[in-house]
Every structure is written in structure tokens, then in C-alpha cells.
C-alpha positions in Angstrom: -21.4 21.8 14.4 -18.2 21.8 12.5 -15.7 18.9 12.7 -12.2 18.8 11.2 -11.6 16.5 8.3 -10.9 12.9 9.6 -7.7 11.1 8.9 -7.1 7.5 8.1 -6.9 5.2 11.2 -3.7 3.2 11.3 -5.3 1.1 14.1 -8.2 0.3 11.9 -5.9 -0.8 9.1 -3.8 -2.9 11.5 -6.8 -4.6 13.1 -8.7 -5.1 9.9 -11.7 -3.0 10.9 -13.5 -0.3 9.0 -11.1 2.2 7.4 -12.2 5.8 6.8 -10.3 7.8 4.2 -10.0 11.5 3.9 -11.9 12.6 0.7 -8.8 14.4 -0.7 -6.4 11.7 0.1 -4.9 9.9 -3.0 -6.8 6.7 -3.9 -4.6 3.7 -3.2 -4.6 0.6 -5.4 -4.2 -2.9 -4.0 -0.6 -4.1 -3.9 -1.0 -7.1 -6.2 -4.1 -6.7 -8.5 -5.3 -9.6 -10.5 -6.2 -7.3 -13.4 -3.1 -5.1 -14.1 -4.4 -3.4 -17.2 -7.6 -2.1 -18.7 -8.5 -1.1 -22.2 -10.3 2.2 -22.8 -13.3 1.6 -25.1 -13.2 5.2 -26.3 -9.5 5.4 -27.2 -8.5 1.7 -27.4 -5.4 2.5 -25.2 -4.2 0.1 -22.5 -4.2 1.7 -19.1 -2.1 0.6 -16.2 -4.6 -0.2 -13.5 -2.6 0.9 -10.5 -1.6 4.2 -12.2 -5.2 4.8 -13.2 -6.4 4.4 -9.7 -3.6 6.5 -8.2 -4.5 9.4 -10.5 -7.7 10.0 -8.5 -8.3 11.3 -5.0 -10.5 9.1 -2.8 -13.7 11.1 -3.4 -13.2 11.1 -7.2 -12.5 7.3 -7.1 -15.8 6.8 -5.4 -17.5 8.8 -8.1 -15.7 6.9 -10.7 -17.3 3.7 -9.4 -20.7 5.2 -10.2 -19.6 6.5 -13.6 -18.3 3.0 -14.7 -21.5 1.4 -13.4 -23.8 3.9 -15.2 -21.9 3.7 -18.4 -22.1 -0.1 -18.4 -25.8 0.0 -17.7 -26.3 2.1 -20.8 -24.4 -0.4 -22.9 -21.4 1.9 -23.3 -18.8 0.5 -20.9 -15.8 2.7 -20.3 -13.3 0.0 -19.4 -12.9 -3.6 -20.5 -10.5 -6.4 -19.8 -7.9 -6.5 -22.5 -7.7 -10.3 -22.1 -11.4 -11.3 -22.4 -13.2 -8.1 -23.3 -15.6 -8.2 -20.3 -16.7 -4.9 -18.7 -14.6 -3.8 -15.8 -15.8 -2.1 -12.6 -13.9 -0.4 -9.8 -14.1 -2.4 -6.6 -12.6 -1.9 -3.1 -11.0 -4.1 -0.5 -12.0 -4.0 3.2 -9.1 -1.6 3.6 -10.5 0.6 0.9 -7.7 -0.1 -1.5 -9.1 -0.1 -5.1 -8.8 -2.7 -7.9 -10.5 -3.5 -11.1 -12.8 -6.5 -11.3 -14.9 -8.2 -14.1 -18.5 -7.6 -14.5 -18.9 -11.3 -14.0 -16.4 -13.9 -12.9 -17.2 -17.1 -14.8 -13.7 -18.4 -14.8 -13.1 -17.8 -18.5 -10.6 -15.1 -17.9 -7.2 -15.8 -16.3 -7.5 -12.6 -14.3 -10.0 -13.7 -11.6 -10.5 -11.4 -8.7 -12.7 -13.6 -6.6 -14.6 -16.9 -6.8 -17.7 -18.4 -5.2 -20.9 -16.4 -4.8 -21.9 -13.8 -7.4 -22.5 -10.2 -6.4 -26.3 -10.7 -6.8 -26.2 -13.7 -4.5 -24.2 -11.9 -1.9 -26.5 -8.9 -2.1 -29.6 -11.0 -1.7 -28.2 -12.8 1.4 -27.1 -9.5 3.0 -30.2 -7.6 2.1 -32.5 -10.2 3.5 -30.7 -10.2 6.8 -30.7 -6.4 7.2 -33.7 -4.9 5.5 -36.1 -5.5 8.4 -33.6 -5.1 11.2 -34.7 -3.2 14.3 -32.6 -0.2 13.3 -34.2 -0.1 9.8 -37.7 -0.4 11.1 -37.1 2.2 13.7 -35.7 4.7 11.2 -38.7 4.2 8.9 -41.0 4.9 11.9 -39.1 8.1 12.7 -39.3 9.2 9.1 -43.0 8.6 8.9 -43.6 10.6 12.1 -41.5 13.5 10.8 -43.5 13.5 7.5 -46.8 13.4 9.4 -45.8 16.5 11.3 -45.4 18.5 8.1 -48.8 19.5 6.5 -46.9 20.2 3.2 -46.6 16.4 2.7 -49.4 14.2 1.6 -50.0 10.7 0.4 -47.4 9.3 2.9 -47.0 5.5 2.3 -44.8 2.8 3.7 -43.4 0.3 1.2 -46.0 1.1 -1.4 -45.2 -0.3 -4.9 -44.2 2.4 -7.3 -44.8 1.3 -10.8 -43.1 3.0 -13.8 -45.1 5.5 -15.8 -46.6 4.6 -19.2 -44.0 3.7 -21.7 -41.4 2.9 -19.0 -40.5 -0.5 -17.5 -40.0 -1.4 -13.9 -41.2 -1.0 -10.4 -39.8 -0.1 -7.0 -40.9 -0.4 -3.4 -39.4 2.6 -1.5 -39.3 2.4 2.2 -41.5 5.5 2.4 -43.0 7.6 -0.4 -44.8 10.9 -0.2 -45.8 13.9 -2.2 -44.9 17.6 -1.5 -46.7 19.9 -3.9 -45.9 18.7 -7.4 -42.9 16.7 -6.3 -43.0 13.0 -5.6 -40.4 11.8 -3.2 -39.1 8.3 -2.5 -37.3 7.9 0.8 -34.9 5.0 1.2 -33.3 4.1 4.5 -29.7 3.3 3.6 -28.6 -0.1 4.5 -24.9 -0.9 5.1 -25.2 -3.7 2.5 -26.7 -1.6 -0.3 -24.6 -2.3 -3.4 -23.6 0.5 -5.8 -25.6 -0.8 -8.7 -28.7 -0.8 -6.5 -28.1 2.9 -5.7 -27.6 3.7 -9.3 -30.5 1.7 -10.5 -32.9 3.5 -8.1 -31.5 6.8 -9.2 -32.2 6.1 -12.8 -35.7 4.8 -12.0 -36.8 7.9 -10.0 -35.1 10.3 -12.4 -37.1 8.8 -15.3 -40.2 9.2 -13.1 -39.4 12.9 -12.4 -39.3 12.1 -8.7 -36.6 12.7 -6.0 -34.8 9.8 -4.4 -33.9 10.7 -0.8 -31.5 8.5 1.0 -31.9 8.6 4.8 -29.4 7.3 7.4 -30.1 6.7 11.0 -26.7 8.2 11.9 -23.5 9.4 10.4 -19.9 9.7 11.6 -17.5 11.3 9.2 -14.6 9.6 10.9 -16.1 6.1 10.5 -17.6 5.6 7.0 -18.2 2.3 5.1 -17.8 2.1 1.4 -21.6 1.8 0.9 -22.0 5.1 2.9 -19.4 6.7 0.7 -21.3 5.7 -2.4 -24.3 7.6 -1.1 -22.3 10.5 0.3 -20.2 11.3 -2.8 -23.0 10.6 -5.2 -25.1 13.2 -3.3 -22.8 16.1 -3.7 -21.0 15.2 -0.4 -24.2 15.5 1.6 -25.8 13.0 4.0 -29.3 13.3 5.5 -30.1 11.8 8.9 -33.4 11.2 10.7 -33.2 10.5 14.4 -35.1 11.2 17.7 -33.8 14.7 17.8 -34.9 15.6 14.3 -38.3 14.1 14.9 -38.8 16.4 17.9 -37.6 19.3 15.8 -40.1 18.4 13.0 -43.0 18.2 15.4 -42.0 21.5 17.1 -41.7 23.3 13.7 -44.6 21.5 12.0 -42.3 20.7 9.0 -39.9 18.0 8.1 -36.5 18.6 9.7 -33.5 16.5 9.0 -29.9 16.6 10.2 -27.6 17.3 7.2 -24.0 16.4 7.2 -21.8 17.9 4.5 -18.2 18.6 3.5 -17.4 22.3 3.5 -14.2 23.3 1.7 -11.9 26.1 2.9 -8.5 27.3 2.0 -5.7 26.6 4.4 -2.3 27.8 3.3 -1.6 26.5 -0.2 -4.3 23.8 -0.1 -8.0 23.2 0.1 -9.1 21.2 3.1 -12.6 20.1 4.3 -14.5 20.6 7.4 -17.5 18.4 8.2 -20.6 20.4 9.1 -23.7 19.1 10.8 -26.9 21.1 11.1 -30.7 20.8 11.3 -32.3 21.8 7.9 -35.9 22.1 6.9 -37.1 20.3 3.8 -38.0 23.6 2.2 -34.3 24.7 2.5 -32.9 21.6 0.8 -31.5 21.9 -2.8 -33.3 19.2 -4.8 -32.1 18.4 -8.3 -34.2 15.6 -9.9 -32.0 15.4 -13.0 -28.9 14.7 -10.9 -30.8 12.9 -8.2 -29.2 14.9 -5.4 -30.9 16.3 -2.3 -28.5 18.6 -0.5 -28.3 21.1 2.3 -25.1 22.5 0.8 -23.8 22.8 -2.7 -20.4 21.3 -2.1 -19.5 21.2 -5.8 -20.1 24.9 -6.3 -18.3 25.7 -3.1 -15.3 23.6 -4.1 -15.2 25.2 -7.5 -15.3 28.7 -5.9 -12.5 27.6 -3.5 -10.4 26.3 -6.4 -10.9 29.6 -8.2 -10.1 31.6 -5.1 -7.0 29.6 -4.4 -5.9 30.0 -8.0 -6.4 33.8 -7.7 -4.5 33.8 -4.4 -1.7 31.9 -5.9 -1.6 34.3 -8.9 -1.6 37.2 -6.4 1.2 35.6 -4.4 3.1 34.9 -7.5 2.7 38.5 -8.7 3.7 39.8 -5.3 6.8 37.5 -5.3 7.7 38.6 -8.8 7.3 42.3 -7.9 9.4 41.7 -4.8 12.1 40.0 -6.9 12.0 42.8 -9.5 12.2 45.4 -6.7 15.1 43.6 -5.2 16.8 43.3 -8.6 16.3 47.0 -9.3 17.6 47.9 -5.8 20.7 45.7 -6.3 21.3 47.3 -9.7 20.9 50.8 -8.3 23.1 49.9 -5.3 25.9 48.8 -7.6 25.5 51.9 -9.8 25.6 54.1 -6.7 28.7 52.3 -5.4 30.5 52.9 -8.8 29.5 56.6 -8.8 30.8 57.1 -5.2 34.0 55.3 -6.1 34.6 57.3 -9.3 33.9 60.7 -7.8 36.2 60.0 -4.8 39.3 59.8 -7.0 40.6 63.2 -6.0 40.1 62.7 -2.3 41.8 59.3 -1.6 45.2 58.9 -0.1 45.8 55.3 -1.2 45.5 55.4 -5.0 46.8 51.8 -5.3 44.0 50.5 -3.1 41.6 52.8 -4.9 42.4 51.4 -8.3 42.3 47.8 -7.1 38.7 48.3 -6.2 37.7 48.6 -9.9 38.3 44.9 -10.8 35.9 43.9 -8.0 33.2 46.3 -9.3 33.8 45.2 -12.9 33.2 41.6 -11.8 29.8 42.6 -10.3 28.9 44.3 -13.5 29.1 41.0 -15.4 25.7 40.1 -13.9 24.3 42.9 -16.0 26.5 42.3 -19.1 28.0 45.7 -18.4 31.5 44.7 -17.5 34.5 45.9 -19.4 36.3 43.2 -21.3 40.1 42.7 -21.4 42.5 42.0 -18.5 43.1 44.4 -17.0 40.4 46.8 -18.1 41.1 50.6 -18.3 40.2 52.0 -14.9 39.9 55.5 -16.3 37.0 54.5 -18.6 34.3 54.3 -15.8 35.7 57.3 -14.0 35.3 59.5 -17.2 31.8 58.2 -17.8 30.6 59.0 -14.3 32.0 62.5 -14.6 30.3 63.1 -17.9 27.0 61.8 -16.5 27.2 64.0 -13.3 28.2 67.0 -15.4 25.1 66.6 -17.7 22.9 66.1 -14.7 24.2 69.1 -12.7 24.3 71.4 -15.7 27.9 72.4 -14.8 31.3 70.7 -14.8 31.8 67.9 -12.2 35.3 66.5 -12.0 36.5 68.5 -14.9 38.9 71.5 -14.5 36.5 73.9 -16.4 33.9 76.5 -15.6 31.3 75.9 -18.3 29.6 73.0 -20.2 30.8 74.3 -23.5 34.4 74.0 -22.3 33.7 70.4 -21.4 32.2 69.8 -24.9 35.4 71.2 -26.6 37.5 69.0 -24.3 35.6 65.8 -25.2 35.6 66.7 -28.9 39.4 66.7 -28.9 40.4 64.3 -26.1 37.5 61.9 -25.7 35.4 62.0 -28.9 33.8 58.6 -28.1 31.9 60.2 -25.2 30.7 63.3 -27.0 27.5 61.9 -28.5 26.5 60.4 -25.2 27.2 63.7 -23.5 24.8 65.5 -25.9 22.0 63.0 -25.3 22.5 63.3 -21.6 22.3 67.1 -21.7 19.0 66.8 -23.6 17.7 64.1 -21.2 18.4 66.4 -18.2 17.2 69.6 -19.9 20.5 71.3 -20.0 21.4 71.2 -23.7 20.4 74.8 -24.2 23.3 75.9 -22.0 25.8 75.0 -24.7 24.4 77.6 -27.0 24.1 80.2 -24.3 27.7 79.7 -23.2 29.1 79.6 -26.8 29.5 83.4 -27.0 32.3 83.1 -29.6 30.3 80.7 -31.8 33.3 78.3 -32.0 31.3 75.4 -30.7 28.5 75.9 -33.2 31.0 76.2 -36.0 32.8 73.1 -34.9 29.6 71.1 -34.7 28.5 72.3 -38.1 31.8 71.5 -39.8 32.0 68.0 -38.2 28.4 66.9 -38.1 28.8 64.1 -40.7 32.1 62.9 -39.0 30.4 62.7 -35.6 27.7 60.5 -37.2 29.9 58.2 -39.1 33.5 58.4 -37.8 34.4 55.4 -35.5 36.4 57.8 -33.3 33.1 59.2 -32.1 31.9 55.6 -31.1 32.6 53.6 -28.0 33.6 50.0 -28.1 30.7 47.6 -27.6 31.6 46.7 -24.0 32.2 50.4 -23.1 28.9 51.3 -24.6 27.1 48.7 -22.5 28.8 50.1 -19.4 27.9 53.7 -20.4 24.2 52.5 -20.9 24.2 50.9 -17.4 25.7 53.9 -15.6 23.4 56.4 -17.3 20.3 54.2 -17.3 20.3 54.4 -21.1 20.1 58.2 -21.1 23.3 58.4 -23.1 21.5 57.0 -26.1 19.3 58.9 -28.5 15.7 58.4 -27.4 13.5 56.2 -29.6 10.8 57.9 -31.7 8.0 59.1 -29.5 10.1 59.0 -26.3 10.6 62.3 -24.4 13.6 63.5 -22.4 13.9 63.0 -18.7 
């Protein structure tokens, strides 16, 4: 069974009932916290409490509760009150808004988050009232029946005292304990009043014993979760195990322990990762048991989420690359469109009737060239400059005069030498690029062109008359797609 991720209930908030928060929703601090700052023991920096809480999503905030409790239990608290130095924990209101509270409230610090009974006193009162409730006893009975149906389990005991191994201190009395092969398992039926430090304390005890702590719920509704359930859920890799009448029947039919596993399952939806809630019957042998982390899961949510994050990052990179390729293609197409428009305009000079309108078109084209830093400077620019350049390019490409009143390429070369020397060098590079440079020698039957080149070779290299102005050179580069320049070393012709 797959259920969509639940959303927060506005009715629950308004009525003061249980509030269930989507795991990926941003954690919300209380509006007016008593403790507004915390000091990091590691860095010594003061942290704004509301900003700190708001930096986590809801699931991460729940995990942070455990991290802070564990660190404090090892004598290495993460956060302390900057006013009194007492260890700070992350607590939650009935509406699941978070705030920082002292490890103990003895009235010595001005920032007091509550008064009256201590947490231990409240826990004792609530636990006594719930630990032997009908629902609790019924769930233990169902669990024992399920274990009895599985020949792989032995030494099944109810509320047997579990003493720490040699060299360790402490004892526990799990609701049900059993052995499966070399693995000892302690089953605890989760109570709605189980405090976080109880959960963490039991985890530490059974981890030190090399045993698996298995939290069992009588039921689970992902759209209606209490904070104590969330402490179990998110501390168990977003998995919850349920034993009920249906799972007992399945266990007896299969002769093995069957539980109903609920877990979050991430998937990519558009630009984000969202969760589905999945419920399915799972055999004990198919559960993923990690004694070091004290997790018993049907689904490795952390690994799946990590994979989804990587996949989403890859998809985003692919989308980014596709967009960039599309933008580059659009830019190249726009550039080529402008170049084509200029060529068509330049080559139409001899065919237009309205020369005034024809020449007025150039300033518009020149304005568009500014986007490519290829526009001619000066007002007005010389309209004949782009026309000559286009004719030179088309002549070199065709291997015969285009727009010139000559029959051969060598005649065009003589013309440029005397009339437009600034275009001569570019003309030569274009002929080489298009593979037509050999035609100059073939058409120079008198040898005059060869003699002229030989006598003026040095001048053509150094004389400014054989150089275009900077803005004209940029326009020539744009129109010829840089073929009017000498290729760099190692580059071949077109």
C-alpha cells in the first residue's frame, strides 16, 4: 500500500489536537521562546535559537533531538545556555513548534521554559498509567504469538530482566525478549508517553550488549503522528514496525515472524524530492538489522534518499546542460541569421530600385551588430564597408568574382591591391580557407601578380595601408566567421 505524503492539518492546529508535520516541511520555532540564544560548545559561537531551528527540516529536527540527548549523555553537550551554562535540549510544543529548554529547570536561570514537575516526574506518572493498559498488554500478547509461530526464535520471554554483561552497568526489562540464531532481540511495545531519553538510553544499552532493540507499535497512521512516535520513526531510518491481528495470522500461516512495515519512500517529482508512505507485510528474515545503529528496517530510506538526491542533482545538471545547449544554439542561430541578413542586403545592391531606402537599412543592421561587438563606429558609418567585405568573402568562397566587374580572381587581387589594400590580406586568408588560393597562380599567366607580391611583401606585412581599422576588422571577422585571419599554428584551412 502506498499513501501520499501527509500535510499539516490546519484544523488540528486550530483545535489544539495532534499536529502531524510533513517530514520535509521546514521546522518551525515557537513564536516567543524563553531561550533566544544558545552557545555552541565546539565553536563558542552564539546561535540564534529560532534561526537554528528554522535551518532544519522537520525530520532533521527530530533527529537533532536525539543527537543533543546522546551528546549530553556522553558528557559532551553540543549546546549550552549562554546565561547559566546548563545543557540545552530541543523540545516541542503540542503544535510541534520547536524551542530550546534547559536540561533541568531549577529556577536559577532567568530563561525558564516551564515550572512544576520535572521531566522524570512527568514520565513516571504517565508511564505508570499506560504501561499496563489493555492496548499494551494486547500488543505484547500478539507479539508473543507471532514469535511462537516462528521456529527460528527461541528463549521467548515476557518482561524478563536483562542484566548488563560483565564489565557493564545496568539492567533492562524489555516487554518481550527472544533469540534468533546468534542474535538477541529485545522487543519494546512503544508507548505514547515514551520520552526521548528513554528511547536513547535503551538503544545505548542494547547496542553495548550486541543486541537488537525492536520497537513495535500496535498501529500507525502517517497522517496522525505524535512526537513520541516521530522519535521512534526518524531514529529508525524512517521505518515503523507494527504487530496486529492481521500480522499474527500471516505469521502463523507462514510459520515465521511477519510484521507490517511502514516506511517513507522518496521519489523525484519535478524539481523536488517528495515522499510516499508505503505499508507492506515483511518477514523477519527480510528486515535490515544494524546493531551498531540500532535500526531494524524493511527499507533503507537513508540510502534511497541519498540516491534520489544524487539522481536529482544529475537531472538538474542534465537540464542545465540542455538549457545551456539550447541557449548556445539559439545564440548561434541568431548570429547566423544576422550574418545571412547582412549578406543578402549587401548582395542586393545592384538589384534594388530604392537606393535611399536600401542605404537606410544599414544603420539598423549596424545597431544589431553591437551585440556582437562587430558594429562600425562613427556616425554615420561608411555603408560601402560591409558591402565590399561581403563581396570579398563571397568571391573567395565561390572561387570566382562575385559583385566585381572582373572575370578572374587575380584581377580582383590587383584591384584590391591598388583600391582597397586593407582588404587584401583578408582576401588571401579567405582564399586559403576555401581552398582557392592556387587559382591566383594559375590565372597569373603574365607573372605580374607574383612580381607585385614579391616586391611589396614587406609593405603588406607592415604598412598600415594594408590594415583595417579596429572596428572594421571586428566586422570582417564577424562576417567571415574569423576566416579572414591567419589561422593559428596547428589549425588547418576550411
